[in-house]
C-alpha positions in Angstrom: 0.0 0.0 0.0 1.3 3.5 -0.9 0.5 6.8 0.8 -1.9 9.2 -0.9 -0.6 12.5 -2.2 -2.6 14.7 0.2 -0.8 17.3 2.1 0.5 15.9 5.4 0.4 17.9 8.7 3.6 19.8 9.6 5.5 18.4 12.6 6.6 20.5 15.6 10.3 20.6 16.1 12.8 22.0 18.6 16.4 22.5 17.7 17.3 22.8 21.4 15.7 20.9 24.3 12.3 22.4 25.2 11.8 23.6 28.8 8.6 21.6 29.1 10.0 18.2 28.0 7.0 16.1 28.9 4.7 18.5 27.1 6.9 18.5 24.0 7.0 14.7 23.9 3.2 14.6 24.1 2.9 17.1 21.3 5.5 15.3 19.1 3.8 11.9 19.5 0.4 13.4 18.8 1.7 15.1 15.7 3.5 12.0 14.4 0.4 9.9 14.9 -1.7 12.4 13.1 0.8 12.6 10.2 0.8 8.8 9.7 -3.0 8.7 9.8 -3.3 11.6 7.3 -1.4 9.4 4.9 -4.2 6.9 5.0 -2.6 4.3 7.2 -2.9 3.7 10.9 0.1 3.7 13.3 -0.5 0.0 14.0 -0.5 -0.9 10.3 2.8 1.0 9.7 4.4 -0.6 12.8 3.2 -4.1 11.7 5.3 -3.7 8.5 8.4 -3.1 10.5 7.6 -5.7 13.1 7.2 -8.4 10.5 10.5 -7.5 8.8 12.3 -7.5 12.2 10.8 -10.8 13.2 11.8 -12.4 9.9 15.4 -11.2 10.4 15.5 -12.4 14.0 14.3 -15.9 12.9 17.0 -15.9 10.2 19.7 -15.1 12.8 18.4 -17.8 15.1 18.5 -20.4 12.3 22.1 -19.5 11.6 23.1 -19.8 15.2 21.3 -23.2 15.5 23.4 -24.4 12.5 26.6 -23.1 14.1 27.2 -20.6 11.2 28.7 -17.2 11.6 26.1 -14.4 11.9 28.8 -11.6 11.8 30.3 -11.4 8.3 34.1 -12.0 8.4 36.1 -10.3 5.7 39.8 -10.4 5.0 41.6 -7.0 4.8 43.5 -8.3 1.8 40.3 -8.6 -0.1 39.2 -5.1 0.8 42.6 -3.7 -0.4 42.4 -5.7 -3.6 38.8 -5.0 -4.3 38.0 -8.7 -4.3 35.5 -9.1 -1.4 33.2 -11.9 -2.6 29.7 -10.8 -3.5 28.1 -13.0 -0.9 30.2 -11.3 1.8 29.2 -7.9 0.5 25.6 -8.8 0.7 26.1 -10.2 4.2 27.5 -6.9 5.4 24.6 -5.0 3.8 22.0 -7.4 5.4 23.6 -7.5 8.8 25.1 -4.0 9.1 28.2 -5.3 10.8 31.5 -7.0 10.0 34.8 -8.3 11.4 37.9 -7.4 9.3 40.6 -9.9 9.7 44.2 -8.6 9.5 43.2 -5.0 9.3 46.6 -4.5 10.8 49.5 -6.9 11.2 49.3 -8.7 14.5 52.8 -7.6 15.4 51.9 -4.0 14.7 48.9 -4.1 17.0 50.8 -5.7 19.8 53.5 -3.0 19.5 50.8 -0.3 19.7 49.3 -1.9 22.8 52.7 -1.9 24.4 53.4 1.7 23.4 50.1 2.8 25.0 51.2 1.2 28.3 54.5 3.0 28.0 52.8 6.3 27.2 50.4 6.3 30.2 53.0 5.0 32.6 55.6 7.5 31.5 53.1 10.3 32.1 51.9 8.9 35.5 48.4 8.4 34.4 47.5 5.9 37.1 48.9 8.2 39.9 46.7 11.0 38.6 43.6 9.2 37.5 40.5 10.8 39.0 37.9 8.1 38.2 35.4 7.7 35.4 34.5 11.0 33.7 31.0 9.9 32.7 28.3 7.8 34.2 27.9 5.6 31.1 31.4 4.0 31.0 31.7 4.4 34.7 29.3 1.5 35.0 31.6 -1.1 33.6 33.1 -1.9 36.9 36.8 -2.3 36.4 38.9 0.8 37.1 40.1 2.2 34.8 38.7 0.2 31.9 38.0 3.1 29.5 41.1 5.3 29.4 40.3 9.0 28.5 43.3 9.1 26.2 43.0 10.4 22.6 46.3 11.5 21.2 48.7 8.6 21.7 51.1 7.6 18.9 49.2 4.4 18.5 45.7 5.9 18.1 46.8 8.6 15.7 48.9 6.3 13.5 46.0 3.9 13.3 43.5 6.7 12.5 45.6 8.2 9.6 46.7 4.8 8.3 46.1 4.0 4.6 44.8 0.6 5.8 42.1 2.2 7.9 41.2 4.6 5.1 40.6 1.6 2.8 38.4 -0.1 5.3 36.4 3.0 6.0 35.9 3.7 2.3 34.7 0.1 1.8 32.2 0.5 4.6 31.0 3.9 3.4 30.3 2.4 0.0 27.2 0.6 1.5 25.6 4.0 2.2 23.7 6.2 -0.3 25.8 9.3 -0.1 24.1 11.3 -2.9 20.4 11.9 -3.3 17.9 14.7 -3.8 20.7 16.5 -5.7 22.9 16.7 -2.6 26.2 15.0 -1.9 25.7 14.2 1.7 29.2 13.0 2.5 32.6 12.2 1.0 33.0 8.4 1.1 36.8 8.5 0.6 37.7 11.1 3.2 37.3 10.4 6.9 37.1 13.0 9.6 39.3 11.1 12.1 36.8 11.3 14.9 38.9 11.0 18.1 37.7 8.5 20.7 39.1 6.6 23.7 40.8 3.3 24.4 39.8 0.3 26.5 42.2 -1.8 28.4 40.6 -4.6 30.4 43.2 -6.7 32.3 43.4 -10.4 32.6 41.4 -11.6 35.6 39.1 -8.5 35.6 35.4 -8.5 36.5 33.4 -6.2 34.3 29.6 -5.4 34.4 29.6 -4.7 30.7 27.1 -2.3 29.0 23.4 -2.9 28.4 21.7 -3.0 25.1 21.5 0.5 23.5 21.8 2.4 20.3 24.1 5.4 19.6 22.5 7.7 17.0 20.9 10.2 19.4 18.1 10.6 21.9 14.9 12.7 21.7 16.4 14.7 18.9 15.7 11.8 16.6 11.9 12.6 16.8 12.0 16.2 17.7 14.4 18.1 15.4 13.6 19.0 11.8 16.7 17.3 10.2 16.0 13.9 11.8 12.3 14.2 11.0 13.4 14.5 7.4 15.9 11.6 7.8 13.2 9.3 9.1 10.5 10.8 6.9 9.4 7.4 5.4 8.4 6.1 8.8 5.9 8.9 9.4 4.5 9.8 5.9 2.9 6.5 5.0 5.8 5.2 2.9 7.4 2.9 5.5 8.3 0.3 2.8 10.7 2.9 1.3 12.7 3.4 4.5 16.4 2.7 3.9 18.7 2.5 6.9 21.6 3.1 4.4 20.4 6.5 3.2 22.5 9.3 4.6 20.0 12.0 3.5 19.6 14.8 6.1 21.7 12.9 8.7 24.9 14.7 7.9 23.6 18.1 8.7 21.6 17.1 11.8 22.8 17.9 15.3 22.1 16.1 18.6 20.7 17.7 21.8 23.7 18.6 24.0 24.3 16.1 26.8 26.8 13.6 28.2 25.9 10.9 25.6 25.8 13.1 22.5 28.0 12.7 19.4 28.7 15.8 17.3 29.8 13.6 14.3 28.0 11.6 11.8 29.4 8.0 11.8 28.4 5.5 9.2 29.9 2.7 11.3 31.0 2.5 14.9 34.2 0.5 15.2 37.2 -0.6 17.2 40.5 -2.2 16.5 41.7 -5.0 18.6 45.1 -4.6 20.4 44.9 -8.1 22.0 43.3 -11.5 21.3 39.8 -11.8 22.6 37.6 -15.0 22.8 34.0 -14.7 22.0 32.9 -15.5 25.5 35.1 -13.0 27.3 32.9 -9.9 27.7 32.9 -8.9 24.1 30.6 -6.9 21.9 27.2 -8.2 21.0 24.8 -6.7 18.5 21.4 -7.1 16.9 22.6 -7.2 13.3 19.5 -5.7 11.8 20.0 -2.1 10.5 16.2 -1.8 9.8 15.5 -2.3 13.5 15.9 1.5 14.0 12.5 1.8 12.4 11.1 -0.4 15.1 12.7 1.8 17.8 11.4 4.9 16.2 7.8 3.7 15.8 7.4 1.7 19.0 6.7 4.7 21.3 3.7 5.7 19.1 1.7 2.5 20.0 -1.1 2.9 22.5 0.5 0.8 25.3 3.3 3.5 25.8 2.4 6.5 28.0 2.0 9.7 26.1 5.0 11.4 27.8 7.3 8.4 27.3 9.5 7.5 24.4 10.2 4.0 25.6 12.7 5.3 28.1 14.6 7.5 25.7 15.8 10.7 27.6 18.5 13.3 27.3 21.8 12.5 29.0 21.1 8.8 28.9 21.9 6.3 26.2 19.1 5.2 23.8 17.9 2.1 25.6 16.7 -1.1 24.0 15.1 -3.4 26.6 12.7 -6.3 26.9 9.9 -4.2 28.2 9.4 -2.5 24.8 11.7 -4.2 22.3 11.7 -7.9 23.1 11.1 -9.0 19.5 14.3 -7.2 18.5 16.5 -8.3 21.3 15.9 -12.0 20.5 18.4 -11.3 17.7 21.3 -10.3 19.9 24.5 -12.1 19.0 28.2 -11.8 19.9 31.2 -11.3 17.7 33.4 -14.3 16.9 36.9 -14.7 18.4 39.1 -11.8 17.2 42.9 -11.4 17.2 45.2 -8.4 17.7 45.0 -6.3 14.5 41.4 -7.3 13.6 38.8 -4.6 13.6 35.1 -4.8 14.3 32.4 -2.6 12.8 28.7 -2.0 13.2 26.2 0.3 11.5 25.6 3.5 13.5 22.0 2.6 14.2 22.6 -1.0 15.3 21.6 -2.0 18.8 24.6 -3.3 20.7 25.9 -4.2 24.1 29.0 -5.4 25.9 28.6 -8.7 27.8 29.7 -8.9 31.4 32.7 -11.1 32.3 34.1 -12.5 35.5 37.8 -13.4 35.9 38.5 -12.6 32.3 41.0 -14.8 30.4 43.6 -12.6 28.7 43.5 -8.9 28.0 40.6 -7.1 26.3 42.2 -4.1 24.6 40.8 -2.0 21.8 41.1 1.5 20.2 37.7 3.0 19.3 38.0 4.2 15.7 34.8 4.7 13.7 34.0 5.5 10.1 33.1 9.2 10.1 33.1 10.5 6.6 33.7 14.2 5.7 30.4 16.0 5.7 29.0 19.3 6.9 28.4 18.0 10.4 31.8 16.5 10.7 33.5 19.5 9.2 31.9 21.7 11.8 33.1 19.5 14.6 36.6 19.3 13.2 37.4 22.8 14.5 36.9 21.5 18.0 39.0 18.5 17.2 41.9 20.5 15.8 42.0 22.7 18.9 41.9 19.6 21.2 44.7 17.9 19.2 47.0 20.9 19.2 46.6 21.4 23.0 46.3 17.8 24.1 42.8 18.4 25.4 39.9 16.0 25.6 37.6 16.5 22.6 34.4 18.4 23.3 32.2 15.4 22.9 33.9 13.8 26.0 34.3 14.7 29.6 36.7 17.6 30.1 39.5 15.6 31.7 42.5 16.9 29.7 45.0 14.4 31.0 47.3 14.7 27.9 47.9 18.5 27.8 51.4 18.2 29.3 52.2 14.6 28.4 55.5 13.6 26.9 55.3 11.6 23.6 52.0 12.9 22.5 51.4 12.7 18.7 52.2 16.1 17.1 51.1 18.1 14.1 54.4 17.5 12.4 53.7 13.7 12.5 50.4 14.1 10.5 50.4 12.6 7.0 48.2 13.9 4.2 45.3 11.7 5.3 45.6 13.1 8.9 45.8 16.7 7.8 42.8 16.3 5.5 40.8 14.4 8.1 41.3 17.0 10.7 40.6 19.8 8.4 44.1 21.3 8.3 44.0 20.9 4.5 40.9 21.0 2.3 42.1 18.4 -0.2 
């Protein structure tokens, strides 16, 4: 069924958080319901389309697990570099919205980087000066410190500006529609080098992990004009046309300020392993269904959800996915396979994910968080903050203002940037 061509009601929007948040949520939900119904469809009918699709994907994932087959696509870096990734693996990445890249870096290189990070933090007396978790989200993991608020080490910057990383990022960006409506939404072969932290979880550690959540935003996804346009098919009666790989309007959108915001547009979240990690040792899990974002967006509009509630989504909290509202989706949660030092792990920016808890961990669990964040208006705007933080050794503005590295010896410097690094941070335009 297609929507009629009648004029649909305008949606209210707030580019900053409204003072009366409960009232704004009620108004938004009422307007979204009215818009869907004006298209000639009911909210329940639109949601049923998405629910059926998600349930079919979950059943497919469960069948693969029962047969002992990989759910996460596993791709060799050599095939990405040579342009010879088999078509069935390309289709698997598109369908699942995630991938493990084997041999992204040579194992020996990854282990040397891991050692260099240890030397970097010890030489600069990080542990003697550590003040505890800078944010509540990662403060919940339990081992201290597990997330290091370090951004400008030699290892992180060399990995970010590496040609190998650029090739993987370009491959992942190719799954996205980056041109539509006469607009080039992002540059698929230029990354913005979004700076993030590192995780070092020691052997024998106990960690509480992280609950199931998604990262693209919070209430801004329903309540700002840019995101209303990005998710337009969910609310205008054309839900069958919704494409989780379409970047339209996302690259100019902004999130409401808060402790869990991200100023950048990331096509894929990602990390690079600096140690070997077995699949049962507190690793990443995901619901490998990119379309599940439509479920998350439409679920609050059903009549069993209170009018001032978006299924628990609130500013300054992660976007939760839980069994109270999203049980159909969470049945598809599945962990990564074993990974080795130098492998990288990637998941679509909308994908629901978590980190499993672990007790008495076997081996280290060390990663550098490096996403795919292609050059676009949103990332170009944030790059000014990134450049300032890099030059001064400060924490980037998306993260707690801890600034450990301002006086550190051995920090990566401007003179060490290559062409990819200078373009990615906006020091050069081309």
